N, C-alpha and C positions, 0 to 999 in steps of 0.2 A: 398465505399469510394474513394471520389477524390483524386489524385494524389496529389494535393495541402495540402489537410487535412492531408493525410499519410506522406507526407514530412515534415509537421509541427509537426505530433506526433514525427518522428525520431530525428527531431532536439531538440526538448523540451526533451526525453528520453536522449540522449547524455547530453545534459545539465544540467538535473537531475543527471547524474549518474559521472559526471565530478566532482569530489570534490575539494576543496581549500584545505582542513587538519585543517578545523575550529574543535575544539571539540564542542562536543554538549552540549548546554548552557540550555536546557530546560529539565525538568523531562519527562522520557519516560511515554506513558500512561500504565494504567492498572494497577493490572490485573483485568479483569472484567469476571462474570461467568454466565453463562447460562446453568443451569443443570451442565452435566459434560465436557462440552463446558467451555475454558479456553482463553482468549486472553490478551496478554501482549505483552511488548517492542513496543508499537506502537506509531509511529512518521510519520510527513509528512512533504514532501518539497514542496514548490512551485518556479514553474519557474519564473524567473525574468520578470520585463516589462509586456507588452501586450500579452503577450501568454495565460494566465489565465488556465494554465494546472499545473497539480500536481501528485503527487504517494505518497502513503500512505504503510507504512514498519510495520509488526507485525509478533506475533507469534501466531499459534493457536493449542492450546492442545485439543485431544480429549480422555477424561480420562474413556470412557463409553467402556463397553464391545463389543460395535456393532460399524460401520462404519456409518458415517454420509456424509453429502454432502452438501458445501457450494455453494447454489445455486445462490444467488445474493449478489451483494453490490450496497449500495445506499449513496448518500448525499443529502440533500436538498439545498447546496450551490454549487453542480456543474450540469451542465446540461446535463453530461453523467458520468457514471462510471462502471468500468467492472474490473474483474481480468484478468493481462496478464502477459506472460511470456515473457522475453528478450532472443532471440537467438541470437547467434553470428556465423556468416557463411561467410569464406573468408575475415575475419577482417571488417565485414560488421554487425553492430547492428541492427535487428529489433524486433519490439513486435508483439507477436502473442495473438488473445484473447483465453480466455478458455470460450467458450458458453456453455458447457455442465457442468461446474460446477467444482469446486476442492473437490477431494477424501480426506475426513479426517478419516483415519485409525484408527481402535480400538487402543486405548493405545498408539496413535501415535501422531506428530505434523506436521506442515505444518508451514515454514519458508516463510516469503515474505521479501526479502531484495535487495537493490540496485544491479542490475546486473543479478536479478532472477526473481521471481514472485514478482508482487506487485498488488497493486490497482491503476489504472489509472485514472484521473478524468480530464476532459475537461470541459470549459467552467465556470471554479471556481470565484465565487464574487469576484468582485474587492475589497470586505469588508475583505477577508482573508488575514491575515498579519502574519508574525514571530511572535511568541508570543502569538497568537489567539488560540482556540482550535476549530478542523476542526469536525464537527458532521459526524458519519459513521453508517450507517445500514448494518448489516450481516444477512442474512437469510439461515437459514439450513433446510434441508429436515426433519430431526427428532427434533432437538433442539428448532427450533423455529426462534425468531427474537431476535438479541441483539441491540442495541442502545448504542452508548458510545462516548465520543470526545477526538479527537486526538491531541495531541500539535505539531504546525507549529513550524519546527525548520529554522535556515537558510540555503540556497542552501550550500553546500560543508560541512557540518556539518557531522563528523563521524559517523557510525552506532552506536547506543549505544550498540547492543549486543557485536559487535566485540570489543569495548572499553573495558566493563564488561570482557571478556574471555582473554584480555592482561595484566590483573591484577593477 
């Protein structure tokens, strides 16, 4: 990855993580079910202007008696899509891809939220705007593939899961 692309991704991540305090106005996505896999609390934010990057946040529950593995994520409206984790060292945030997939423990959950694990998208179609639905496909080792659409919310919108926990 070139230094310019890495720098652009870091700037985008900072912009996506820096909220303005707006209350989420769109309904959160889900739940969607694929066997014993349940995806819920899904939402997306897009970087403003011509950056054409965005992030998807959600929670994946594995209600089965065996571990599964999230192998890949994809979206037809993005040139590239990957699960990444934000790591902060010496007050500097950077994103690291998780190319080996994401373990979904038996009777456990994986939470993707701002400042942590998330689905990063680059080259997002200019047609995607606040209020639209962003198509996502998750591919699991054992459960198979799940297609769903995530609501795009304004930059700076609070995490709906955190809003729910505060009530």
